[in-house]
C-alpha positions as CSV (number, residue, x, y, z in Angstrom):
1,M,0.1,0.0,0.0
2,S,1.3,3.4,-1.0
3,R,2.6,5.5,1.9
4,Y,1.7,8.9,0.6
5,F,0.1,8.3,-2.8
6,G,-3.3,6.9,-3.3
7,T,-5.3,6.1,-6.2
8,D,-5.2,9.6,-7.2
9,G,-2.2,11.3,-5.9
10,F,-0.8,12.6,-2.8
11,R,-3.7,14.2,-1.2
12,G,-4.4,16.1,2.3
13,E,-5.3,19.0,4.0
14,A,-3.1,21.9,2.9
15,N,-0.3,22.4,5.1
16,V,-1.4,19.4,7.7
17,G,-1.5,16.2,5.8
18,L,0.3,17.7,2.5
19,T,2.9,20.5,3.5
20,A,5.1,22.7,1.1
21,E,8.1,20.9,2.5
22,H,6.5,17.7,1.0
23,A,5.7,19.3,-2.3
24,F,9.5,20.9,-2.3
25,K,11.0,17.3,-1.7
26,V,9.0,15.9,-4.4
27,G,10.2,18.5,-6.7
28,R,13.6,18.0,-5.6
29,F,13.6,14.0,-6.2
30,L,11.8,14.2,-9.7
31,G,13.9,16.9,-10.9
32,W,17.2,14.9,-9.9
33,Y,16.0,11.3,-10.9
34,Y,14.9,12.4,-14.4
35,S,18.1,14.5,-15.1
36,E,19.8,11.6,-13.9
37,L,18.2,9.4,-16.1
38,R,19.1,11.6,-19.0
39,K,22.4,11.8,-18.2
40,R,23.1,8.0,-17.9
41,A,21.5,7.7,-21.3
42,G,24.1,10.1,-22.8
43,D,22.1,13.4,-22.7
44,N,23.4,16.1,-20.5
45,S,20.4,18.4,-21.1
46,P,18.2,19.0,-18.2
47,A,15.0,17.3,-17.4
48,K,11.8,19.0,-18.6
49,I,8.9,18.9,-16.3
50,V,5.7,20.3,-16.8
51,I,3.3,21.5,-13.9
52,G,-0.3,22.5,-14.2
53,K,-2.4,23.6,-11.2
54,D,-6.1,24.3,-10.1
55,T,-7.9,27.1,-8.5
56,R,-7.4,26.6,-4.9
57,R,-5.7,29.4,-2.9
58,S,-3.2,26.8,-1.6
59,S,-2.3,25.7,-5.3
60,Y,0.1,28.9,-5.7
61,M,2.3,27.8,-2.6
62,F,2.4,24.2,-3.9
63,E,3.5,25.3,-7.3
64,Y,6.3,27.6,-6.0
65,S,7.6,24.6,-3.6
66,L,7.6,22.3,-6.5
67,V,9.2,24.7,-8.8
68,G,11.9,25.4,-6.1
69,G,12.6,21.8,-5.7
70,L,12.7,21.2,-9.4
71,V,15.2,23.8,-10.5
72,A,17.2,23.0,-7.5
73,S,17.8,19.8,-8.8
74,G,18.7,21.0,-12.2
75,A,15.4,20.5,-14.0
76,D,13.7,23.1,-16.1
77,A,10.1,23.5,-14.9
78,Y,7.4,24.4,-17.5
79,L,4.4,26.1,-16.0
80,L,0.7,25.7,-17.5
81,H,-0.7,27.7,-14.7
82,V,-4.2,27.2,-14.0
83,T,-5.2,24.2,-16.1
84,T,-6.8,20.7,-16.1
85,T,-5.3,17.4,-15.3
86,P,-6.3,16.0,-18.6
87,S,-4.4,19.1,-20.2
88,V,-1.2,18.3,-18.5
89,A,-1.4,14.6,-19.4
90,Y,-1.9,15.7,-23.0
91,I,1.1,17.8,-23.1
92,V,3.6,15.4,-21.6
93,G,2.3,12.5,-23.8
94,R,2.8,14.7,-26.9
95,E,5.8,16.8,-26.3
96,D,9.4,16.1,-25.0
97,F,8.8,16.2,-21.3
98,D,10.3,13.6,-18.6
99,C,7.1,13.9,-16.5
100,G,4.0,16.1,-15.5
101,I,2.9,17.5,-12.1
102,M,-0.7,18.5,-11.4
103,I,-1.5,20.3,-8.4
104,S,-5.2,19.6,-7.3
105,A,-7.4,17.5,-5.0
106,S,-10.0,17.2,-7.6
107,H,-13.5,17.0,-6.1
108,N,-12.5,17.8,-2.6
109,P,-13.1,21.2,-0.7
110,Y,-10.9,24.0,-1.1
111,Y,-8.7,23.4,2.1
112,D,-7.4,20.3,0.4
113,N,-4.7,19.8,-1.9
114,G,-3.0,17.1,-3.8
115,I,0.0,16.4,-6.3
116,K,-0.8,14.2,-9.0
117,L,2.0,12.8,-11.0
118,I,1.9,11.8,-14.8
119,G,4.4,9.9,-16.7
120,S,6.2,10.6,-20.1
121,R,3.4,8.8,-22.0
122,G,0.6,11.1,-20.4
123,E,-0.7,8.3,-18.1
124,K,-0.5,7.9,-14.5
125,M,3.1,7.6,-13.1
126,D,4.2,4.1,-13.1
127,E,4.2,2.8,-9.2
128,E,7.8,2.1,-9.3
129,V,8.6,5.7,-9.6
130,I,6.2,6.7,-7.1
131,S,7.8,4.3,-4.8
132,L,10.7,6.1,-5.1
133,V,9.4,9.3,-4.5
134,E,8.0,7.9,-1.4
135,D,11.1,6.4,-0.3
136,Y,13.0,9.8,-0.7
137,L,10.0,11.4,1.3
138,D,11.1,8.5,4.1
139,G,14.9,9.2,4.0
140,K,15.7,5.5,2.8
141,L,16.1,6.1,-1.2
142,N,18.0,3.1,-2.7
143,V,18.1,3.8,-6.7
144,F,20.5,3.4,-9.5
145,G,22.3,0.4,-7.0
146,E,23.2,3.1,-4.5
147,D,21.9,4.3,-1.0
148,F,21.0,8.2,-1.3
149,P,20.8,9.6,2.3
150,E,20.5,12.9,0.3
151,I,20.4,13.9,-3.4
152,P,23.0,16.3,-4.6
153,F,21.9,20.1,-5.5
154,A,22.5,21.5,-8.9
155,H,25.3,24.2,-9.1
156,K,26.1,26.9,-11.4
157,E,25.0,26.9,-14.6
158,Q,23.3,23.4,-13.9
159,I,20.6,24.9,-11.7
160,G,17.3,24.7,-13.7
161,R,15.0,27.4,-15.1
162,T,11.2,28.1,-15.0
163,V,9.2,28.8,-18.5
164,D,5.9,30.3,-18.6
165,Y,4.2,27.7,-20.8
166,I,0.6,28.9,-21.4
167,E,1.1,27.9,-25.0
168,G,0.9,24.5,-24.1
169,R,-2.7,24.9,-22.4
170,N,-3.6,26.7,-25.7
171,R,-2.5,23.6,-27.8
172,Y,-4.8,21.5,-25.6
173,I,-7.7,23.8,-26.3
174,G,-6.9,23.6,-30.0
175,Y,-6.8,19.6,-29.6
176,L,-10.4,19.4,-28.2
177,I,-11.8,21.9,-30.7
178,S,-10.3,19.4,-33.5
179,L,-12.2,16.4,-32.1
180,G,-15.4,18.2,-32.7
181,M,-17.1,15.9,-35.8
182,F,-20.3,18.0,-35.9
183,S,-21.1,21.5,-35.5
184,F,-22.8,22.5,-32.3
185,R,-24.9,25.2,-34.1
186,G,-28.5,25.5,-32.4
187,V,-27.7,23.4,-29.5
188,K,-28.1,24.9,-26.2
189,V,-25.4,23.6,-23.6
190,G,-25.1,24.2,-19.7
191,L,-21.6,24.0,-18.4
192,D,-21.0,23.7,-14.8
193,C,-17.1,24.4,-14.3
194,A,-17.2,23.9,-10.4
195,N,-15.1,27.2,-10.0
196,G,-12.3,24.8,-11.0
197,T,-9.8,24.6,-13.9
198,S,-12.5,23.9,-16.9
199,W,-13.8,27.9,-16.1
200,H,-11.8,29.1,-18.8
201,I,-11.3,26.1,-21.1
202,A,-14.9,24.4,-21.4
203,K,-16.7,27.4,-22.5
204,A,-14.2,28.3,-25.2
205,V,-14.4,25.0,-26.7
206,F,-18.0,24.7,-26.9
207,D,-18.5,28.5,-28.2
208,A,-15.8,27.5,-30.9
209,L,-17.7,24.5,-32.0
210,G,-21.0,26.7,-32.2
211,A,-22.9,26.0,-29.3
212,K,-25.2,28.4,-27.5
213,T,-23.4,27.8,-24.3
214,Y,-24.9,28.5,-20.9
215,A,-21.9,28.2,-18.2
216,I,-22.3,28.6,-14.4
217,N,-19.8,28.5,-11.5
218,T,-16.9,30.3,-13.6
219,E,-15.8,32.7,-11.1
220,P,-12.9,30.9,-9.1
221,N,-11.8,32.9,-5.8
222,G,-9.5,30.3,-4.0
223,F,-12.1,29.5,-1.7
224,N,-15.2,28.2,-3.7
225,I,-13.9,25.2,-6.1
226,N,-16.5,22.5,-5.8
227,D,-18.6,24.6,-3.3
228,N,-22.2,23.6,-4.1
229,A,-20.9,23.0,-7.8
230,G,-19.7,20.5,-10.4
231,S,-20.1,16.9,-10.7
232,T,-20.6,16.2,-7.1
233,H,-23.3,18.7,-6.7
234,I,-25.4,18.1,-9.8
235,E,-28.4,19.8,-8.4
236,A,-27.0,23.2,-9.7
237,L,-26.7,22.1,-13.1
238,R,-30.0,20.3,-13.1
239,K,-31.8,23.7,-12.4
240,H,-29.7,25.6,-14.7
241,V,-30.7,23.3,-17.4
242,L,-34.4,23.2,-16.4
243,E,-34.7,26.8,-16.0
244,N,-33.2,27.9,-19.4
245,H,-34.7,25.1,-21.3
246,L,-31.3,23.7,-22.5
247,D,-30.7,20.5,-24.6
248,V,-28.1,19.1,-22.4
249,G,-26.0,19.9,-19.4
250,F,-22.4,18.8,-18.5
251,A,-20.9,19.2,-15.0
252,Y,-16.8,18.8,-14.3
253,D,-15.0,18.6,-11.0
254,G,-12.2,20.6,-10.0
255,D,-9.6,19.5,-12.3
256,A,-12.1,18.5,-14.8
257,D,-11.0,14.9,-15.3
258,R,-14.7,13.6,-14.6
259,C,-17.9,14.7,-16.3
260,I,-21.5,14.1,-15.4
261,A,-24.2,14.9,-17.6
262,V,-27.9,16.1,-17.2
263,D,-30.4,15.3,-20.1
264,E,-32.7,17.9,-21.4
265,K,-35.4,16.9,-18.7
266,G,-33.3,17.5,-16.0
267,E,-32.5,13.9,-15.1
268,V,-28.8,12.9,-14.1
269,V,-26.6,11.0,-16.6
270,T,-23.8,9.3,-14.6
271,G,-20.7,7.6,-15.7
272,D,-22.3,4.4,-16.2
273,H,-25.1,5.9,-18.5
274,I,-22.1,7.5,-20.5
275,L,-20.4,3.9,-20.8
276,Y,-23.7,2.5,-21.8
277,I,-24.5,5.1,-24.4
278,C,-21.0,5.4,-25.9
279,G,-20.2,1.7,-25.7
280,K,-23.3,1.2,-27.9
281,Y,-22.3,3.8,-30.5
282,M,-18.5,2.7,-30.6
283,R,-19.6,-0.8,-31.4
284,S,-22.1,0.2,-33.9
285,R,-19.4,1.8,-35.9
286,G,-16.9,-1.0,-35.3
287,E,-14.6,1.0,-32.8
288,L,-15.4,-0.8,-29.7
289,E,-12.1,-2.9,-29.7
290,N,-12.4,-6.5,-28.2
291,N,-16.1,-5.8,-28.1
292,T,-15.2,-4.9,-24.2
293,V,-16.1,-1.7,-22.1
294,V,-14.0,-1.7,-18.9
295,T,-15.5,-1.0,-15.5
296,T,-15.1,-0.8,-12.1
297,V,-16.4,-2.6,-9.1
298,M,-18.6,0.3,-8.2
299,S,-20.8,0.3,-11.7
300,N,-24.2,-0.5,-11.2
301,L,-25.7,-4.0,-11.7
302,G,-28.3,-2.3,-14.4
303,L,-25.3,-1.6,-16.7
304,Y,-24.0,-5.0,-16.6
305,K,-27.6,-6.5,-17.3
306,A,-27.9,-3.9,-20.3
307,F,-24.4,-4.9,-21.7
308,D,-25.7,-8.6,-21.5
309,R,-28.5,-7.8,-23.5
310,E,-26.8,-5.7,-26.1
311,G,-24.2,-8.4,-26.5
312,I,-21.3,-6.3,-25.2
313,D,-18.4,-7.8,-23.1
314,Y,-17.3,-5.9,-19.9
315,A,-14.3,-6.2,-17.3
316,K,-14.3,-5.2,-13.8
317,T,-11.4,-3.4,-12.2
318,A,-10.6,-1.7,-8.6
319,V,-11.9,1.8,-8.2
320,G,-9.6,4.3,-9.8
321,D,-9.3,5.5,-13.1
322,K,-5.6,4.4,-13.3
323,Y,-6.7,0.7,-13.0
324,V,-9.3,1.0,-15.6
325,Y,-6.4,2.4,-17.9
326,E,-4.3,-0.3,-16.8
327,Y,-6.5,-2.9,-18.1
328,M,-7.4,-1.1,-21.1
329,S,-3.7,-0.5,-22.2
330,A,-3.0,-4.3,-21.3
331,N,-5.8,-5.5,-23.4
332,G,-6.4,-3.2,-26.2
333,C,-9.6,-1.6,-25.0
334,R,-11.0,1.5,-26.0
335,L,-13.6,2.6,-23.7
336,G,-13.5,2.5,-19.8
337,G,-14.4,4.6,-16.6
338,E,-16.2,5.1,-13.5
339,Q,-19.7,5.8,-12.3
340,S,-18.4,8.9,-11.0
341,G,-17.8,10.3,-14.4
342,H,-14.1,9.3,-15.1
343,I,-14.5,8.1,-18.7
344,I,-11.4,7.3,-20.7
345,F,-11.3,7.0,-24.6
346,S,-7.8,5.6,-24.9
347,K,-7.6,6.6,-28.8
348,Y,-7.7,10.2,-27.6
349,A,-6.3,10.4,-24.1
350,G,-4.5,8.2,-21.4
351,T,-6.7,9.6,-18.5
352,G,-10.1,10.8,-17.8
353,D,-11.0,13.9,-19.5
354,G,-14.3,15.6,-18.5
355,I,-14.4,18.1,-21.5
356,L,-13.6,15.2,-23.9
357,T,-16.3,13.2,-22.3
358,S,-19.0,15.9,-23.2
359,L,-17.5,16.1,-26.6
360,K,-18.0,12.5,-27.3
361,L,-21.6,12.5,-25.9
362,M,-22.4,15.3,-28.1
363,E,-21.1,13.6,-31.1
364,V,-23.6,10.5,-30.2
365,M,-26.4,13.1,-29.7
366,L,-25.6,14.6,-33.3
367,S,-24.9,11.6,-35.2
368,E,-27.9,9.4,-33.9
369,K,-30.2,12.4,-33.8
370,K,-31.5,11.9,-30.4
371,T,-31.8,13.6,-27.2
372,L,-29.5,12.4,-24.4
373,S,-32.8,11.0,-22.6
374,Q,-33.5,9.0,-25.7
375,L,-29.7,7.7,-25.7
376,C,-30.3,6.4,-22.2
377,E,-33.3,4.3,-22.8
378,G,-32.7,0.5,-22.3
379,L,-30.7,1.2,-19.2
380,Q,-32.3,0.5,-16.2
381,I,-30.3,1.7,-12.8
382,Y,-30.8,-0.4,-9.9
383,P,-31.3,1.9,-6.8
384,Q,-27.8,2.3,-5.0
385,V,-26.9,3.8,-1.4
386,L,-23.3,4.6,-0.9
387,V,-22.5,5.9,2.9
388,N,-19.0,7.1,3.6
389,V,-17.7,6.3,7.1
390,K,-14.8,8.1,8.6
391,V,-12.5,5.7,10.1
392,S,-8.7,6.0,11.9
393,D,-7.8,2.8,10.3
394,K,-8.9,1.6,6.9
395,E,-7.4,-1.5,6.9
396,A,-8.1,-2.5,10.3
397,T,-11.9,-1.8,10.0
398,L,-12.1,-4.0,6.7
399,N,-10.3,-6.9,8.4
400,N,-12.4,-6.6,11.7
401,P,-14.2,-10.2,11.9
402,K,-17.4,-8.3,13.1
403,V,-17.4,-6.2,10.0
404,K,-16.8,-9.0,7.8
405,E,-19.8,-10.9,9.3
406,A,-22.1,-8.1,8.8
407,I,-21.1,-7.8,5.0
408,E,-21.6,-11.5,4.5
409,K,-25.0,-11.4,6.3
410,A,-26.0,-8.8,3.8
411,S,-24.8,-10.3,0.8
412,E,-26.6,-13.6,1.6
413,A,-29.7,-12.0,2.5
414,L,-29.6,-10.0,-1.3
415,G,-28.6,-12.8,-3.2
416,D,-29.0,-12.2,-7.0
417,S,-31.0,-9.5,-6.5
418,G,-28.5,-7.0,-5.5
419,R,-24.7,-6.8,-4.0
420,I,-22.8,-5.3,-1.4
421,L,-19.7,-3.5,-1.8
422,V,-17.6,-2.3,1.1
423,R,-14.0,-0.7,0.4
424,A,-11.7,1.7,1.6
425,S,-11.4,5.0,-0.2
426,G,-7.8,5.8,-1.9
427,T,-7.8,9.2,-1.4
428,E,-9.8,10.0,2.1
429,P,-9.7,8.5,5.6
430,L,-13.1,6.8,4.7
431,V,-14.6,3.3,4.4
432,R,-17.5,3.3,1.6
433,V,-20.2,1.0,2.3
434,M,-22.5,0.7,-0.9
435,A,-25.7,-1.5,-1.3
436,E,-27.5,-2.1,-4.7
437,A,-31.1,-3.6,-4.6
438,E,-34.5,-3.7,-6.1
439,T,-35.7,-0.5,-3.6
440,E,-33.9,2.2,-2.2
441,E,-35.4,0.9,1.2
442,L,-33.4,-2.4,1.1
443,C,-30.2,-0.7,0.3
444,K,-30.7,1.6,3.4
445,K,-31.6,-1.3,5.5
446,Y,-28.2,-3.2,4.4
447,T,-25.9,-0.3,4.6
448,D,-27.1,0.8,7.7
449,S,-26.6,-2.6,9.2
450,I,-23.2,-2.5,8.2
451,V,-22.1,1.1,9.2
452,E,-23.8,0.3,12.7
453,V,-21.2,-2.3,12.9
454,I,-18.6,-0.4,11.7
455,N,-19.1,2.8,14.2
456,K,-19.5,0.2,17.0
457,G,-15.7,-0.9,16.5
458,G,-14.7,3.0,16.6
């Protein structure tokens, strides 16, 4: 289990769980390590590392700390400034960068922040390198066959530099626009940008493609990211779509790597709906490699029943878009994602990309000449109740015999008519208890029975 980095980076409350010193040391290691890799390959040029950040007040602090560490170790730091996580992945994967860093805590509140690491191919960084970063943070680094109690600083002309690289963000915007296969003219689109990184990107893309764009939560102030806004607070977008009689709405999270939609009737279209819609569409066009959609264990039972009826195969991974992409990459799959809205179209990106996802949904709507609600027909979502329980030790909770017994009893009672899933959060000190059943009352009954046992155990 990772010591600092979870399924979506090193995350914690700013200057409590994640400090400026942590960021400096992450920069120190990455700057030194990638410069050293170049040197050992006969290339004496400095490592090139690109950085993006979200709109949290603390993101500036972490940006400066990371840059300080990078240049002190001899690397050059390229600054994209406020931008989305997918844009960092796009730039790293298509240009001569050794790695990328995104400063964001995604959908978490403003007082949290995080450091996400992206490898040279534009994918989540390899676990082996992340483990080395963690070893350095713990003061026990062994790499290249040597122990490094400390790594050397760069001196004189070897000290790195910073480069204003806003052009990289602009190239990403151009790339998204180039993916629009149809004109959006005449379509009224609502966007909820969560006061996060999509606020100055998403509307520009939709406007360029001809949509009549109605954007909300586009005034970040450092404290309002995800505050009753975005993909985790979908009511704001539902109201926006209905009040303005819009054709469709898309909500992003703080770093815009996920998308949840709202149809013209104000109904929520989750990641499972998106996988169903895009899976059917891609298969009809011969684009669904291996006839397989990759999901996580959190996907709804109704999605699997719909795929069975449609003759579409599926795989299930652990929760986390990194695991989805690992499976997709290893097995040549083109579509995968999570119920939460992390959707990966591997032909176009190596990570979840909320804006790209909304563009692909628009493509299906316009190609099929159907509304989003019509495209969702045929998918019956089972009621699902998810309860997050704050715990001091996630592993101990999951291994508690009484908790295991409660889970087993609930699973046996549901049988084939539902399911229970209890797992540790990869990013927060939480155990997530989820039940799916034929009615919400049954879901609540069985989640409550398990939560009660967890709480009794402290």
